[in-house]
Structures are given as structure tokens and as C-alpha cells.
TIMI-2910 file (N, C-alpha, C, CB; in pm, 1 decimal, decimal comma, always signed):
<rs>
+----------+----------+----------+----------+----------+----------+----------+----------+----------+----------+----------+----------+------+
!      n_x !      n_y !      n_z !     ca_x !     ca_y !     ca_z !      c_x !      c_y !      c_z !     cb_x !     cb_y !     cb_z ! resn !
+----------+----------+----------+----------+----------+----------+----------+----------+----------+----------+----------+----------+------+
!  -2326,8 !  +4666,9 !   -578,9 !  -2361,7 !  +4562,5 !   -491,6 !  -2311,4 !  +4569,2 !   -366,4 !  -2329,3 !  +4448,5 !   -538,9 !  Unk !
!  -2369,4 !  +4517,7 !   -261,1 !  -2314,6 !  +4506,2 !   -138,9 !  -2204,9 !  +4397,2 !   -118,8 !  -2419,1 !  +4486,9 !    -52,9 !  Unk !
!  -2167,2 !  +4395,4 !     +5,8 !  -2078,5 !  +4294,0 !    +44,2 !  -2134,2 !  +4158,3 !    +56,0 !  -2021,5 !  +4328,3 !   +162,6 !  Unk !
!  -2090,3 !  +4054,1 !    -14,0 !  -2167,8 !  +3912,4 !    +25,4 !  -2120,6 !  +3846,5 !   +137,6 !  -2159,9 !  +3806,1 !    -81,8 !  Unk !
!  -2204,3 !  +3808,8 !   +218,5 !  -2190,9 !  +3749,2 !   +343,0 !  -2125,3 !  +3610,2 !   +306,1 !  -2332,5 !  +3739,9 !   +421,6 !  Unk !
!  -2062,6 !  +3559,0 !   +418,9 !  -1992,3 !  +3424,4 !   +410,9 !  -2080,0 !  +3324,9 !   +478,9 !  -1847,0 !  +3425,6 !   +479,2 !  Unk !
!  -2168,2 !  +3259,0 !   +369,8 !  -2267,7 !  +3172,4 !   +409,6 !  -2285,4 !  +3069,3 !   +298,4 !  -2394,7 !  +3247,5 !   +441,4 !  Unk !
!  -2358,7 !  +2965,8 !   +314,8 !  -2386,9 !  +2847,0 !   +238,3 !  -2510,6 !  +2810,6 !   +245,0 !  -2315,0 !  +2743,0 !   +270,8 !  Unk !
!  -2574,2 !  +2762,0 !   +134,1 !  -2702,4 !  +2688,4 !   +125,6 !  -2702,8 !  +2553,0 !   +205,1 !  -2734,1 !  +2660,4 !    -23,2 !  Unk !
!  -2589,9 !  +2488,5 !   +214,9 !  -2580,8 !  +2365,4 !   +278,3 !  -2510,2 !  +2365,0 !   +411,8 !  -2518,2 !  +2276,7 !   +191,6 !  Unk !
!  -2564,2 !  +2295,8 !   +508,5 !  -2495,8 !  +2292,4 !   +651,0 !  -2364,9 !  +2217,8 !   +630,5 !  -2590,1 !  +2213,9 !   +770,2 !  Unk !
!  -2265,8 !  +2251,0 !   +739,2 !  -2151,0 !  +2168,4 !   +725,3 !  -2163,6 !  +2028,6 !   +739,7 !  -2060,6 !  +2205,8 !   +809,2 !  Unk !
!  -2286,8 !  +1980,7 !   +794,5 !  -2305,3 !  +1832,8 !   +800,9 !  -2339,6 !  +1787,4 !   +661,9 !  -2418,9 !  +1789,6 !   +904,4 !  Unk !
!  -2402,2 !  +1847,7 !   +584,8 !  -2423,3 !  +1812,5 !   +440,2 !  -2305,5 !  +1813,1 !   +360,9 !  -2515,9 !  +1901,1 !   +376,9 !  Unk !
!  -2216,3 !  +1909,6 !   +383,5 !  -2079,7 !  +1937,0 !   +321,9 !  -2013,5 !  +1817,3 !   +347,0 !  -1998,9 !  +2061,0 !   +379,3 !  Unk !
!  -1986,1 !  +1791,4 !   +475,8 !  -1912,8 !  +1663,2 !   +524,8 !  -1954,2 !  +1522,0 !   +465,4 !  -1933,5 !  +1653,2 !   +675,9 !  Unk !
!  -2080,1 !  +1525,2 !   +459,2 !  -2139,3 !  +1393,1 !   +391,9 !  -2107,4 !  +1389,4 !   +237,2 !  -2307,8 !  +1386,1 !   +411,4 !  Unk !
!  -2109,4 !  +1490,1 !   +182,5 !  -2069,1 !  +1513,7 !    +40,6 !  -1919,5 !  +1469,9 !     +8,3 !  -2086,3 !  +1666,9 !     +8,3 !  Unk !
!  -1825,3 !  +1524,6 !   +123,7 !  -1693,1 !  +1486,2 !   +111,8 !  -1663,2 !  +1331,1 !   +117,0 !  -1622,2 !  +1554,3 !   +215,0 !  Unk !
!  -1734,8 !  +1291,4 !   +215,5 !  -1729,4 !  +1144,4 !   +240,6 !  -1764,4 !  +1065,5 !   +124,1 !  -1818,7 !  +1105,0 !   +350,1 !  Unk !
!  -1883,9 !  +1103,6 !    +56,6 !  -1944,4 !  +1029,4 !    -50,8 !  -1846,8 !  +1028,0 !   -167,1 !  -2080,9 !  +1090,2 !    -91,6 !  Unk !
!  -1776,9 !  +1137,6 !   -192,6 !  -1672,1 !  +1150,8 !   -288,6 !  -1568,1 !  +1088,3 !   -272,1 !  -1635,1 !  +1260,4 !   -305,8 !  Unk !
!  -1517,7 !  +1061,6 !   -144,2 !  -1393,1 !   +986,5 !    -99,4 !  -1412,3 !   +930,2 !    +34,0 !  -1268,4 !  +1076,1 !    -96,8 !  Unk !
!  -1455,2 !   +801,0 !    +29,0 !  -1477,2 !   +729,4 !   +175,4 !  -1350,6 !   +705,0 !   +250,8 !  -1547,4 !   +584,2 !   +161,8 !  Unk !
!  -1239,5 !   +732,5 !   +187,9 !  -1109,7 !   +708,6 !   +253,0 !  -1056,8 !   +854,8 !   +305,2 !  -1001,9 !   +635,4 !   +143,6 !  Unk !
!  -1118,2 !   +953,8 !   +307,2 !  -1070,6 !  +1090,6 !   +330,8 !  -1044,2 !  +1086,1 !   +477,3 !  -1175,2 !  +1207,8 !   +287,2 !  Unk !
!   -936,8 !  +1169,5 !   +519,2 !   -889,4 !  +1159,0 !   +648,6 !   -983,2 !  +1295,1 !   +712,7 !   -705,2 !  +1167,8 !   +655,6 !  Unk !
!   -973,4 !  +1310,5 !   +827,3 !  -1035,3 !  +1423,5 !   +882,0 !   -967,7 !  +1555,0 !   +835,2 !  -1034,3 !  +1412,0 !  +1030,3 !  Unk !
!   -831,8 !  +1544,9 !   +836,8 !   -761,5 !  +1650,2 !   +813,6 !   -802,8 !  +1708,8 !   +666,7 !   -616,9 !  +1612,6 !   +830,4 !  Unk !
!   -827,4 !  +1611,4 !   +573,9 !   -849,2 !  +1643,7 !   +421,7 !  -1003,4 !  +1712,8 !   +420,4 !   -839,2 !  +1488,3 !   +315,7 !  Unk !
!  -1089,0 !  +1632,1 !   +501,8 !  -1232,9 !  +1687,1 !   +499,0 !  -1226,1 !  +1842,0 !   +555,0 !  -1338,7 !  +1587,8 !   +599,1 !  Unk !
!  -1153,6 !  +1852,5 !   +654,7 !  -1157,3 !  +2013,1 !   +725,8 !  -1088,7 !  +2099,7 !   +611,0 !  -1053,2 !  +2031,6 !   +894,4 !  Unk !
!   -968,3 !  +2054,3 !   +567,4 !   -904,8 !  +2146,0 !   +459,4 !   -993,5 !  +2170,2 !   +351,7 !   -778,5 !  +2089,3 !   +399,9 !  Unk !
!  -1077,3 !  +2083,8 !   +295,0 !  -1162,6 !  +2105,5 !   +173,7 !  -1276,0 !  +2186,2 !   +218,0 !  -1212,3 !  +1972,0 !   +106,5 !  Unk !
!  -1329,8 !  +2175,4 !   +333,3 !  -1438,9 !  +2258,9 !   +365,9 !  -1415,9 !  +2391,2 !   +440,1 !  -1524,4 !  +2183,3 !   +439,6 !  Unk !
!  -1283,4 !  +2415,2 !   +476,8 !  -1226,4 !  +2540,0 !   +544,5 !  -1282,3 !  +2540,4 !   +681,8 !  -1263,5 !  +2678,4 !   +467,8 !  Unk !
!  -1286,7 !  +2405,2 !   +771,9 !  -1341,8 !  +2400,8 !   +892,1 !  -1218,8 !  +2347,7 !   +963,5 !  -1475,0 !  +2318,1 !   +901,6 !  Unk !
!  -1217,0 !  +2352,2 !  +1105,3 !  -1123,3 !  +2291,0 !  +1189,8 !  -1131,3 !  +2140,9 !  +1178,8 !  -1143,4 !  +2335,3 !  +1328,6 !  Unk !
!  -1013,5 !  +2069,5 !  +1217,7 !  -1032,4 !  +1913,8 !  +1226,4 !  -1128,4 !  +1856,8 !  +1344,9 !   -886,7 !  +1847,8 !  +1248,1 !  Unk !
!  -1130,0 !  +1949,2 !  +1458,0 !  -1199,7 !  +1920,7 !  +1562,0 !  -1362,9 !  +1946,3 !  +1507,5 !  -1144,7 !  +2011,7 !  +1687,9 !  Unk !
!  -1391,5 !  +2035,0 !  +1435,0 !  -1520,4 !  +2048,3 !  +1378,7 !  -1564,1 !  +1916,2 !  +1313,7 !  -1521,7 !  +2161,9 !  +1279,3 !  Unk !
!  -1472,2 !  +1893,3 !  +1201,0 !  -1488,6 !  +1780,0 !  +1113,7 !  -1520,6 !  +1653,1 !  +1195,5 !  -1362,1 !  +1760,2 !  +1028,8 !  Unk !
!  -1438,8 !  +1638,2 !  +1302,0 !  -1450,0 !  +1529,6 !  +1392,7 !  -1580,8 !  +1514,7 !  +1446,4 !  -1359,7 !  +1541,6 !  +1496,9 !  Unk !
!  -1624,1 !  +1616,5 !  +1498,4 !  -1762,3 !  +1640,5 !  +1569,8 !  -1875,5 !  +1608,7 !  +1465,7 !  -1778,1 !  +1802,2 !  +1625,4 !  Unk !
!  -1864,6 !  +1646,9 !  +1346,6 !  -1950,3 !  +1638,9 !  +1251,3 !  -1963,6 !  +1499,8 !  +1211,1 !  -1916,4 !  +1722,1 !  +1150,2 !  Unk !
!  -1848,6 !  +1428,0 !  +1188,7 !  -1846,7 !  +1283,6 !  +1144,6 !  -1893,4 !  +1211,0 !  +1264,3 !  -1700,9 !  +1230,3 !  +1095,0 !  Unk !
!  -1874,8 !  +1252,2 !  +1389,0 !  -1927,0 !  +1164,1 !  +1509,2 !  -2078,5 !  +1180,5 !  +1511,6 !  -1862,1 !  +1210,6 !  +1659,0 !  Unk !
!  -2129,8 !  +1304,2 !  +1490,7 !  -2275,4 !  +1310,2 !  +1481,6 !  -2331,1 !  +1246,4 !  +1376,1 !  -2320,8 !  +1434,8 !  +1477,4 !  Unk !
!  -2274,7 !  +1231,4 !  +1250,1 !  -2338,6 !  +1145,4 !  +1140,0 !  -2336,4 !   +994,4 !  +1176,7 !  -2260,8 !  +1165,9 !  +1000,3 !  Unk !
!  -2222,7 !   +944,1 !  +1257,2 !  -2188,2 !   +828,8 !  +1273,6 !  -2310,5 !   +768,7 !  +1397,4 !  -2025,0 !   +832,3 !  +1310,3 !  Unk !
!  -2325,0 !   +873,4 !  +1485,8 !  -2413,0 !   +831,9 !  +1601,2 !  -2566,5 !   +839,6 !  +1538,4 !  -2389,9 !   +939,7 !  +1741,8 !  Unk !
!  -2585,8 !   +915,7 !  +1442,6 !  -2724,0 !   +913,1 !  +1374,1 !  -2735,8 !   +788,8 !  +1273,3 !  -2747,9 !  +1055,2 !  +1289,7 !  Unk !
!  -2616,4 !   +728,5 !  +1258,7 !  -2615,3 !   +603,5 !  +1171,0 !  -2626,8 !   +646,1 !  +1026,8 !  -2735,2 !   +502,7 !  +1207,3 !  Unk !
!  -2597,9 !   +765,5 !   +999,2 !  -2605,1 !   +800,6 !   +850,8 !  -2468,3 !   +759,6 !   +780,8 !  -2633,3 !   +964,0 !   +830,6 !  Unk !
!  -2363,7 !   +742,5 !   +870,6 !  -2225,1 !   +711,0 !   +834,0 !  -2178,1 !   +600,0 !   +906,2 !  -2134,9 !   +821,4 !   +855,1 !  Unk !
!  -2121,7 !   +506,0 !   +863,5 !  -2063,5 !   +391,9 !   +940,0 !  -1917,3 !   +392,7 !   +923,0 !  -2120,3 !   +255,8 !   +895,0 !  Unk !
!  -1849,4 !   +413,8 !  +1031,5 !  -1691,0 !   +418,1 !  +1044,8 !  -1634,6 !   +285,7 !  +1040,1 !  -1641,6 !   +483,4 !  +1178,6 !  Unk !
!  -1536,0 !   +245,4 !   +952,1 !  -1465,2 !   +110,5 !   +975,4 !  -1333,1 !   +150,3 !   +968,7 !  -1496,2 !     -8,3 !   +872,0 !  Unk !
!  -1272,8 !    +74,4 !  +1074,1 !  -1118,8 !    +88,6 !  +1088,9 !  -1046,8 !     +9,3 !   +987,2 !  -1068,7 !    +42,1 !  +1229,4 !  Unk !
!   -959,7 !    +82,8 !   +914,0 !   -883,3 !    +17,0 !   +801,6 !   -739,7 !    +37,3 !   +838,9 !   -916,4 !    +79,3 !   +653,4 !  Unk !
!   -666,5 !    -47,3 !   +910,3 !   -519,9 !    -14,9 !   +962,2 !   -529,6 !    +79,4 !  +1062,7 !   -421,7 !    +41,3 !   +854,9 !  Unk !
!   -440,9 !   +198,3 !  +1024,1 !   -455,4 !   +309,1 !  +1110,8 !   -549,3 !   +406,3 !  +1062,5 !   -332,5 !   +371,0 !  +1133,8 !  Unk !
!   -613,7 !   +384,0 !   +981,7 !   -718,2 !   +496,5 !   +916,8 !   -862,7 !   +449,9 !   +921,2 !   -684,8 !   +528,4 !   +754,4 !  Unk !
!   -941,0 !   +533,2 !   +918,8 !  -1095,9 !   +502,8 !   +896,3 !  -1141,2 !   +508,5 !   +748,7 !  -1186,3 !   +609,6 !   +976,5 !  Unk !
!  -1240,9 !   +422,6 !   +735,2 !  -1301,9 !   +430,9 !   +602,9 !  -1449,1 !   +442,7 !   +639,3 !  -1267,7 !   +302,8 !   +505,1 !  Unk !
!  -1507,4 !   +539,7 !   +564,5 !  -1658,9 !   +566,9 !   +600,1 !  -1740,5 !   +505,5 !   +488,2 !  -1695,9 !   +731,4 !   +613,6 !  Unk !
!  -1865,4 !   +460,1 !   +535,5 !  -1963,0 !   +412,9 !   +456,5 !  -2097,6 !   +483,7 !   +476,1 !  -1972,8 !   +274,7 !   +478,3 !  Unk !
!  -2147,8 !   +555,0 !   +369,3 !  -2282,5 !   +632,6 !   +394,6 !  -2385,7 !   +526,4 !   +364,3 !  -2305,3 !   +773,1 !   +295,4 !  Unk !
!  -2477,6 !   +545,2 !   +447,5 !  -2609,1 !   +464,0 !   +448,3 !  -2712,0 !   +523,5 !   +361,0 !  -2669,1 !   +453,1 !   +590,1 !  Unk !
!  -2699,3 !   +515,0 !   +224,8 !  -2785,6 !   +591,0 !   +128,5 !  -2933,8 !   +558,4 !   +143,9 !  -2743,2 !   +560,9 !    -16,6 !  Unk !
!  -2969,4 !   +456,7 !   +212,3 !  -3120,4 !   +430,1 !   +206,9 !  -3176,8 !   +489,6 !   +323,3 !  -3159,5 !   +278,6 !   +202,0 !  Unk !
!  -3123,6 !   +558,0 !   +419,2 !  -3176,3 !   +619,5 !   +521,2 !  -3231,1 !   +754,8 !   +487,4 !  -3084,2 !   +624,2 !   +619,3 !  Unk !
!  -3368,1 !   +780,6 !   +553,9 !  -3437,8 !   +909,4 !   +521,4 !  -3360,7 !  +1027,9 !   +579,5 !  -3585,1 !   +909,4 !   +577,6 !  Unk !
!  -3391,4 !  +1135,9 !   +521,3 !  -3321,3 !  +1266,8 !   +563,9 !  -3407,5 !  +1298,4 !   +701,9 !  -3332,1 !  +1401,9 !   +434,9 !  Unk !
!  -3337,6 !  +1374,4 !   +777,8 !  -3390,7 !  +1395,8 !   +921,8 !  -3503,9 !  +1490,2 !   +915,3 !  -3279,7 !  +1453,9 !  +1022,3 !  Unk !
!  -3501,9 !  +1581,3 !   +834,6 !  -3606,5 !  +1693,5 !   +833,9 !  -3734,5 !  +1637,5 !   +798,6 !  -3573,5 !  +1808,5 !   +734,6 !  Unk !
!  -3850,0 !  +1684,4 !   +887,0 !  -3984,8 !  +1626,7 !   +866,6 !  -4028,2 !  +1649,2 !   +723,5 !  -4088,7 !  +1689,2 !   +964,7 !  Unk !
!  -3996,0 !  +1767,3 !   +676,4 !  -4059,3 !  +1781,0 !   +537,3 !  -4002,9 !  +1699,5 !   +432,3 !  -4051,2 !  +1917,2 !   +489,5 !  Unk !
!  -3880,4 !  +1643,0 !   +450,4 !  -3800,3 !  +1586,8 !   +356,4 !  -3797,3 !  +1430,0 !   +384,9 !  -3661,2 !  +1654,6 !   +359,9 !  Unk !
!  -3866,7 !  +1364,7 !   +471,1 !  -3847,3 !  +1239,6 !   +526,2 !  -3871,2 !  +1127,2 !   +417,1 !  -3939,1 !  +1224,7 !   +646,6 !  Unk !
!  -3941,4 !  +1172,9 !   +311,9 !  -3962,6 !  +1082,5 !   +202,2 !  -3846,0 !  +1081,5 !   +110,1 !  -4085,4 !  +1117,6 !   +128,1 !  Unk !
!  -3757,5 !  +1151,0 !   +135,3 !  -3628,8 !  +1151,2 !    +46,0 !  -3514,9 !  +1077,1 !   +129,3 !  -3578,7 !  +1313,1 !     +5,8 !  Unk !
!  -3441,3 !   +998,8 !    +60,6 !  -3314,9 !   +952,5 !   +119,8 !  -3189,5 !  +1011,0 !   +107,4 !  -3294,0 !   +842,2 !    +83,0 !  Unk !
!  -3094,2 !   +974,9 !   +193,6 !  -2952,2 !  +1036,5 !   +182,0 !  -2904,8 !  +1020,4 !    +37,0 !  -2844,0 !   +963,4 !   +284,2 !  Unk !
!  -2916,9 !   +902,4 !    -20,1 !  -2875,4 !   +872,1 !   -148,3 !  -2921,3 !   +971,9 !   -250,1 !  -2919,7 !   +742,0 !   -182,1 !  Unk !
!  -3057,6 !   +993,5 !   -238,2 !  -3118,5 !  +1091,0 !   -351,1 !  -3074,0 !  +1211,8 !   -319,5 !  -3274,4 !  +1099,1 !   -364,2 !  Unk !
!  -3045,7 !  +1274,5 !   -190,5 !  -2978,6 !  +1399,0 !   -170,1 !  -2845,0 !  +1414,3 !   -238,3 !  -2961,5 !  +1418,9 !    -30,8 !  Unk !
!  -2751,6 !  +1313,3 !   -215,7 !  -2623,5 !  +1310,1 !   -265,7 !  -2627,8 !  +1314,0 !   -422,0 !  -2552,5 !  +1188,3 !   -212,3 !  Unk !
!  -2717,8 !  +1242,4 !   -466,3 !  -2722,9 !  +1243,5 !   -618,5 !  -2777,1 !  +1375,0 !   -668,3 !  -2812,8 !  +1126,5 !   -674,5 !  Unk !
!  -2864,8 !  +1433,8 !   -608,0 !  -2909,8 !  +1562,9 !   -645,3 !  -2795,6 !  +1676,2 !   -632,9 !  -3031,0 !  +1596,6 !   -557,5 !  Unk !
!  -2711,8 !  +1655,2 !   -537,5 !  -2597,7 !  +1753,7 !   -506,6 !  -2471,1 !  +1719,1 !   -586,5 !  -2561,7 !  +1752,4 !   -350,2 !  Unk !
!  -2493,4 !  +1615,9 !   -685,7 !  -2375,7 !  +1594,5 !   -752,3 !  -2300,2 !  +1469,3 !   -740,3 !  -2299,7 !  +1687,7 !   -720,2 !  Unk !
!  -2318,2 !  +1399,4 !   -643,9 !  -2243,8 !  +1274,5 !   -610,2 !  -2329,0 !  +1156,7 !   -682,7 !  -2231,4 !  +1252,6 !   -438,8 !  Unk !
!  -2235,8 !  +1089,3 !   -763,7 !  -2311,5 !   +970,3 !   -826,7 !  -2264,8 !   +847,8 !   -805,8 !  -2320,3 !   +976,9 !   -960,2 !  Unk !
!  -2201,9 !   +829,6 !   -680,9 !  -2130,8 !   +695,7 !   -635,8 !  -2059,7 !   +625,9 !   -724,6 !  -2216,4 !   +602,0 !   -588,8 !  Unk !
!  -1961,1 !   +726,0 !   -796,2 !  -1873,2 !   +666,3 !   -886,0 !  -1925,0 !   +667,3 !  -1037,9 !  -1848,7 !   +526,8 !   -837,3 !  Unk !
!  -2055,3 !   +667,4 !  -1050,5 !  -2102,0 !   +669,4 !  -1202,2 !  -2103,0 !   +818,1 !  -1246,3 !  -2258,9 !   +601,3 !  -1224,0 !  Unk !
!  -2085,1 !   +814,5 !  -1371,2 !  -2089,1 !   +950,9 !  -1455,4 !  -2228,4 !  +1007,7 !  -1437,0 !  -2058,4 !   +928,9 !  -1622,5 !  Unk !
!  -2235,6 !  +1131,0 !  -1434,3 !  -2359,6 !  +1195,1 !  -1440,8 !  -2441,5 !  +1169,7 !  -1563,0 !  -2339,2 !  +1330,5 !  -1427,4 !  Unk !
!  -2570,2 !  +1140,7 !  -1560,8 !  -2635,3 !  +1137,9 !  -1686,1 !  -2655,8 !  +1283,0 !  -1742,9 !  -2768,1 !  +1064,4 !  -1671,3 !  Unk !
!  -2629,4 !  +1277,8 !  -1859,6 !  -2652,3 !  +1404,5 !  -1939,6 !  -2785,5 !  +1404,7 !  -2016,6 !  -2536,5 !  +1424,5 !  -2041,7 !  Unk !
!  -2849,7 !  +1519,6 !  -2007,4 !  -2979,7 !  +1512,9 !  -2075,0 !  -2964,3 !  +1534,8 !  -2231,8 !  -3076,5 !  +1622,2 !  -2012,6 !  Unk !
!  -3034,2 !  +1444,3 !  -2296,9 !  -3018,9 !  +1461,2 !  -2438,7 !  -3115,3 !  +1559,2 !  -2500,1 !  -3033,1 !  +1332,6 !  -2504,3 !  Unk !
!  -3045,9 !  +1618,4 !  -2626,2 !  -3126,2 !  +1717,9 !  -2692,3 !  -3244,7 !  +1636,6 !  -2751,0 !  -3042,4 !  +1800,1 !  -2804,9 !  Unk !
!  -3352,5 !  +1698,0 !  -2758,5 !  -3465,9 !  +1662,7 !  -2831,1 !  -3434,3 !  +1621,5 !  -2981,2 !  -3560,8 !  +1777,5 !  -2825,1 !  Unk !
!  -3470,7 !  +1486,8 !  -3018,7 !  -3460,3 !  +1454,0 !  -3157,4 !  -3324,0 !  +1373,1 !  -3170,5 !  -3465,2 !  +1588,4 !  -3250,1 !  Unk !
!  -3242,1 !  +1353,3 !  -3062,9 !  -3112,2 !  +1286,6 !  -3086,3 !  -3139,3 !  +1150,9 !  -3029,5 !  -2983,2 !  +1361,3 !  -3017,1 !  Unk !
!  -3063,8 !  +1054,3 !  -3080,8 !  -3057,2 !   +917,9 !  -3039,9 !  -2940,1 !   +891,7 !  -2923,5 !  -3030,6 !   +831,0 !  -3171,6 !  Unk !
!  -2963,0 !   +795,6 !  -2834,6 !  -2854,9 !   +779,5 !  -2748,8 !  -2740,4 !   +721,9 !  -2805,2 !  -2889,5 !   +708,8 !  -2644,1 !  Unk !
+----------+----------+----------+----------+----------+----------+----------+----------+----------+----------+----------+----------+------+
</rs>
């Protein structure tokens, strides 16, 4: 096999959104460290998401708390019938709920 390129299926914007969904109190430093990007990049992406109203920043003392607007549609023309919340659920964020596990056929809940 050849060398695997350094790439991801998700954009950094989607990855930042997932970080915020998992931890609304995350600091830019934490987001950057988790994703392997600079704090400056994390700041720019969070600003993009806030400007597009996908994320609302709320000041909480000296820190920011983020709130994702789950009801908003995705930006891509082909995906506009899907919401941010649906995308986050698909990618593994369940808003604090345990993920549903599929039952085996013939078993009771």
C-alpha cells in the first residue's frame, strides 16, 4: 500500500461544530488542540459559524459558552433539507443522550 494522505472526510468547520456540540464550554485552545489546528484557525472557524448563525456565543464570566442552532439547515444546496442537529446526530453527537443501539431481531426492549 502507498502512503496515506493527511486528509479528512469532514471539513474543519464540521469538526469544530462537533467539538462544540460535545462540549459547549470548550475553550478555543481546547478545540484547536483536539483537532490539531492553530488557535487562530479555531477562532476564525468559530467566528465563521457565529456569523452564519449556526453557533451563538454567550459570554460567561471570562469565558465563552457556545450554543448550536440545531434547527438550521445545512448550507450545501443538496443537503438543505437536513438540519445541523441531524448532521450532528449522524456523526455521533446525541446532545447528551446515550446513542440508540439497534436491537437484534426477536429480542424485546
